[in-house]
C-alpha positions as CSV (number, residue, x, y, z in Angstrom):
1,M,0.0,0.0,0.0
2,L,2.7,2.3,1.0
3,K,4.4,1.6,-2.4
4,R,1.3,2.6,-4.3
5,I,1.1,5.9,-2.5
6,L,4.7,6.7,-3.2
7,S,4.2,5.9,-6.9
8,I,1.4,8.4,-7.1
9,I,3.4,11.1,-5.4
10,I,6.3,10.5,-7.8
11,L,4.0,10.7,-10.8
12,C,2.5,13.9,-9.8
13,A,5.9,15.4,-9.2
14,V,6.9,14.5,-12.7
15,L,3.8,15.9,-14.4
16,A,3.3,19.1,-12.3
17,P,5.7,21.4,-14.4
18,A,4.1,20.4,-17.7
19,I,0.6,21.0,-16.4
20,I,1.6,24.4,-15.0
21,G,3.4,25.3,-18.2
22,C,0.3,24.6,-20.4
23,G,-1.9,26.8,-18.3
24,T,0.4,29.8,-17.8
25,A,2.0,30.4,-21.2
26,T,3.4,33.8,-21.4
27,P,2.0,35.8,-24.3
28,P,4.5,36.9,-26.9
29,E,6.0,40.3,-26.4
30,E,4.0,43.0,-28.3
31,T,5.7,45.1,-30.7
32,D,5.7,48.8,-29.9
33,M,4.6,50.4,-33.2
34,T,5.8,53.7,-32.1
35,S,9.2,52.5,-31.3
36,G,12.0,52.8,-33.7
37,N,12.5,49.1,-33.9
38,L,10.0,48.6,-36.7
39,T,9.8,51.4,-39.3
40,D,9.0,51.8,-42.9
41,T,11.8,51.5,-45.3
42,P,12.9,55.1,-45.9
43,T,12.4,56.3,-49.5
44,D,13.7,59.3,-51.4
45,P,11.5,62.3,-50.9
46,I,9.3,63.1,-54.0
47,T,10.4,66.5,-55.3
48,T,8.5,68.4,-58.0
49,T,10.7,70.1,-60.6
50,E,9.7,72.2,-63.6
51,P,10.3,70.5,-66.9
52,A,13.5,71.2,-68.5
53,T,13.3,74.3,-70.7
54,E,14.5,74.3,-74.3
55,P,17.6,76.2,-74.8
56,P,17.0,79.7,-76.1
57,T,16.8,79.9,-79.9
58,E,17.3,82.7,-82.3
59,P,14.2,84.4,-83.5
60,V,12.9,83.0,-86.7
61,T,13.2,85.4,-89.6
62,E,12.2,85.2,-93.2
63,P,15.1,84.8,-95.5
64,A,16.3,88.1,-96.8
65,T,14.9,88.9,-100.1
66,D,15.6,91.8,-102.5
67,P,13.0,94.5,-102.1
68,V,10.2,94.2,-104.6
69,T,10.2,97.1,-107.0
70,E,7.4,97.7,-109.4
71,A,8.2,98.2,-113.0
72,P,7.9,101.9,-113.8
73,A,4.6,102.8,-115.3
74,G,4.6,103.8,-118.9
75,P,3.4,107.3,-120.0
76,I,-0.2,108.1,-120.0
77,T,-1.4,107.9,-123.6
78,V,-3.7,110.6,-124.9
79,A,-5.5,110.1,-128.2
80,C,-6.7,113.3,-129.8
81,V,-9.6,112.4,-132.1
82,G,-10.9,115.1,-134.5
83,D,-10.9,116.8,-137.8
84,S,-8.7,119.5,-139.3
85,I,-8.6,121.5,-136.1
86,T,-7.0,118.5,-134.4
87,E,-4.8,117.7,-137.3
88,G,-3.4,121.2,-137.2
89,V,-4.5,122.9,-140.3
90,G,-3.5,126.6,-140.1
91,V,0.1,126.2,-139.0
92,T,3.1,125.4,-141.1
93,N,4.7,123.0,-138.7
94,R,1.9,120.8,-137.3
95,S,4.4,118.5,-135.5
96,V,5.3,121.5,-133.3
97,D,2.4,123.9,-133.4
98,S,-0.8,121.9,-133.6
99,Y,-2.8,121.6,-130.4
100,P,-1.8,118.0,-129.8
101,A,1.9,118.9,-130.2
102,Q,1.7,121.8,-127.8
103,L,-0.4,119.7,-125.4
104,Q,2.5,117.2,-125.4
105,K,4.9,120.0,-124.3
106,L,2.6,121.1,-121.6
107,L,2.0,117.6,-120.2
108,G,5.7,116.5,-120.3
109,D,7.4,113.2,-120.4
110,G,4.7,111.5,-118.3
111,Y,2.3,111.6,-121.2
112,K,2.3,110.5,-124.8
113,V,0.0,112.5,-127.0
114,V,-1.1,110.9,-130.3
115,N,-2.6,113.2,-133.0
116,C,-5.5,111.2,-134.5
117,G,-7.0,114.2,-136.4
118,K,-8.2,113.9,-140.0
119,S,-9.1,116.9,-142.2
120,K,-12.8,117.0,-143.2
121,A,-13.7,114.2,-140.7
122,T,-17.3,113.9,-139.6
123,A,-19.0,112.0,-136.9
124,L,-21.9,111.0,-139.2
125,D,-21.4,108.6,-142.1
126,P,-23.5,108.0,-145.3
127,S,-26.0,105.9,-143.3
128,S,-27.5,109.2,-142.3
129,K,-29.1,111.6,-144.8
130,Y,-27.7,114.4,-142.8
131,H,-24.1,113.4,-143.5
132,N,-22.0,116.1,-145.1
133,T,-21.1,114.6,-148.4
134,N,-18.0,116.8,-148.6
135,G,-16.8,115.2,-145.4
136,I,-15.0,112.0,-144.5
137,P,-16.7,109.6,-142.0
138,Y,-14.1,109.4,-139.2
139,R,-14.7,105.7,-138.6
140,T,-13.4,105.0,-142.1
141,T,-10.1,106.7,-141.5
142,T,-6.7,105.2,-140.6
143,Q,-6.4,107.8,-137.9
144,Y,-9.4,106.2,-136.1
145,T,-7.8,102.8,-136.4
146,A,-4.5,104.2,-135.1
147,G,-6.2,105.8,-132.1
148,L,-7.8,102.5,-131.2
149,R,-4.6,100.6,-131.5
150,A,-2.8,103.1,-129.2
151,E,-4.8,101.7,-126.3
152,P,-5.1,105.2,-124.9
153,D,-5.7,106.2,-121.3
154,I,-7.4,109.4,-122.2
155,V,-9.4,110.1,-125.4
156,L,-10.3,113.6,-126.5
157,I,-13.2,113.5,-129.1
158,M,-13.7,116.8,-131.0
159,L,-16.0,116.1,-134.0
160,G,-18.9,118.2,-135.2
161,T,-17.5,121.1,-137.0
162,N,-18.0,119.5,-140.3
163,D,-21.3,118.0,-139.3
164,A,-22.7,121.5,-138.8
165,K,-23.5,121.8,-142.5
166,L,-26.7,119.7,-142.2
167,V,-27.2,119.0,-138.5
168,K,-29.7,121.6,-137.4
169,G,-31.4,122.3,-134.1
170,S,-34.7,122.6,-135.9
171,I,-34.5,119.0,-137.2
172,D,-34.7,116.5,-134.4
173,E,-33.8,113.6,-136.6
174,S,-30.5,115.3,-137.6
175,V,-29.6,116.0,-134.0
176,S,-30.5,112.4,-133.0
177,D,-28.3,111.0,-135.8
178,F,-25.4,113.1,-134.8
179,Y,-25.8,112.1,-131.1
180,E,-25.8,108.4,-131.9
181,A,-22.8,108.7,-134.3
182,L,-20.7,110.5,-131.8
183,K,-21.8,108.1,-129.0
184,A,-20.7,105.1,-131.1
185,I,-17.2,106.5,-131.5
186,G,-16.9,107.2,-127.8
187,E,-18.2,103.8,-126.9
188,K,-15.8,102.1,-129.2
189,F,-12.9,103.8,-127.4
190,A,-14.5,103.2,-124.0
191,S,-14.6,99.4,-124.7
192,L,-10.8,99.1,-125.1
193,E,-8.9,97.1,-122.5
194,S,-7.1,100.3,-121.4
195,K,-10.5,101.6,-120.2
196,P,-9.7,105.2,-121.1
197,K,-11.3,108.3,-119.7
198,I,-13.4,109.8,-122.5
199,Y,-13.8,113.5,-123.0
200,I,-16.2,115.1,-125.4
201,V,-14.6,118.3,-126.5
202,A,-16.9,121.0,-127.7
203,S,-16.0,122.2,-131.2
204,P,-14.4,125.7,-131.3
205,Y,-16.4,128.7,-132.4
206,R,-16.6,129.0,-136.2
207,Y,-17.8,132.2,-138.0
208,E,-16.9,131.7,-141.6
209,D,-20.4,130.6,-142.6
210,S,-23.6,132.0,-141.0
211,I,-25.6,128.8,-141.5
212,R,-23.0,126.6,-140.0
213,K,-22.4,129.1,-137.2
214,A,-26.1,128.9,-136.4
215,N,-26.1,125.1,-136.5
216,M,-23.2,125.0,-134.1
217,D,-25.0,127.2,-131.6
218,S,-28.4,125.4,-131.8
219,A,-27.4,121.7,-132.5
220,I,-23.8,120.7,-132.4
221,I,-22.6,122.2,-129.1
222,P,-25.8,121.3,-127.1
223,T,-25.6,117.8,-128.4
224,Q,-22.0,117.3,-127.5
225,K,-22.6,118.5,-124.0
226,K,-25.7,116.4,-123.5
227,L,-23.9,113.3,-124.7
228,A,-21.1,113.8,-122.2
229,E,-23.7,114.2,-119.4
230,D,-25.7,111.2,-120.4
231,M,-22.7,108.9,-120.7
232,G,-20.9,110.2,-117.7
233,W,-17.9,111.3,-119.8
234,G,-15.8,114.4,-119.3
235,Y,-16.8,117.6,-121.1
236,I,-14.4,120.3,-122.2
237,D,-15.8,123.6,-123.5
238,L,-13.7,125.1,-126.2
239,F,-16.6,126.9,-127.8
240,T,-17.0,129.6,-125.2
241,P,-13.3,130.7,-124.8
242,T,-12.6,130.6,-128.5
243,K,-15.7,132.7,-129.2
244,E,-14.6,135.2,-126.6
245,A,-11.2,135.4,-128.2
246,V,-12.4,136.1,-131.8
247,S,-11.1,139.7,-131.6
248,R,-7.6,138.4,-130.7
249,N,-5.2,137.2,-133.3
250,I,-5.6,133.5,-132.7
251,H,-7.0,132.4,-136.1
252,S,-5.3,131.6,-139.4
253,D,-8.7,131.9,-141.1
254,K,-12.3,132.0,-140.0
255,L,-12.2,128.4,-138.9
256,H,-8.7,127.2,-138.1
257,F,-6.1,128.6,-135.7
258,N,-2.6,129.8,-135.7
259,K,0.1,128.9,-133.2
260,D,-1.4,131.1,-130.5
261,G,-4.9,129.8,-131.1
262,Y,-3.7,126.2,-130.8
263,A,-1.7,127.2,-127.7
264,L,-5.0,128.4,-126.1
265,I,-6.8,125.2,-126.9
266,S,-3.9,123.0,-125.6
267,E,-3.8,125.0,-122.3
268,I,-7.6,124.6,-121.7
269,I,-7.4,120.9,-122.4
270,K,-4.3,120.4,-120.2
271,N,-6.0,122.1,-117.3
272,E,-9.1,119.9,-117.6
273,I,-7.4,116.5,-117.9
274,T,-4.9,117.1,-115.1
275,K,-7.5,118.2,-112.6
């Protein structure tokens, strides 16, 4: 019996530490998160920098070019359309003393004046019964063709002196025919590629024939002026100043002019077209 008791005592002694150890296990040591023992792995601070700028460049410039120079404009061409007064009958040297020649001198090198006058020229042609049969229809002349080919910038149309034989203010049909004939000549020049400025030039005063003088007053001059107004063309009055100058020595006969007379005409025209 005694042996049995001793065996139990010895067994308990052996098992006691294990039993106590299972019931009193010490919890693992907690980690202090605020301590320096466990920290995140340090990283390089994120720094914001401006993007690298491009190196300064030279300002872009257009390649140098030679300055553009316009070709010098040619002279202004003036076509003088008319009859013997334009051609220069009455002076010996028409290339110097006719009104177109003297106009050229007044205008200078910036102009080129072309004399397209033809003696006996009329605005009317044989299609009208009021055509002066002693006259030459201007549209059939080489001077007319030359004037068109010149491609003028300015056209001075002075026709009517020779039409005054039959064109009368008392005959409406004659006035209408003259109007349309003169208009056709002006429109032909106006249609040129050069787009010239058209001037209707009133015929100078004539006094060698009372009938024609009356027809100039009543039909030719009023029609020339009306046509210019209707068409929006320029109008140059030579009738008034040449009538006022009758007492002066400006004529070579009762119709044509001398050097001084043509000088007066060229001066009046120059003042008008250079306004």
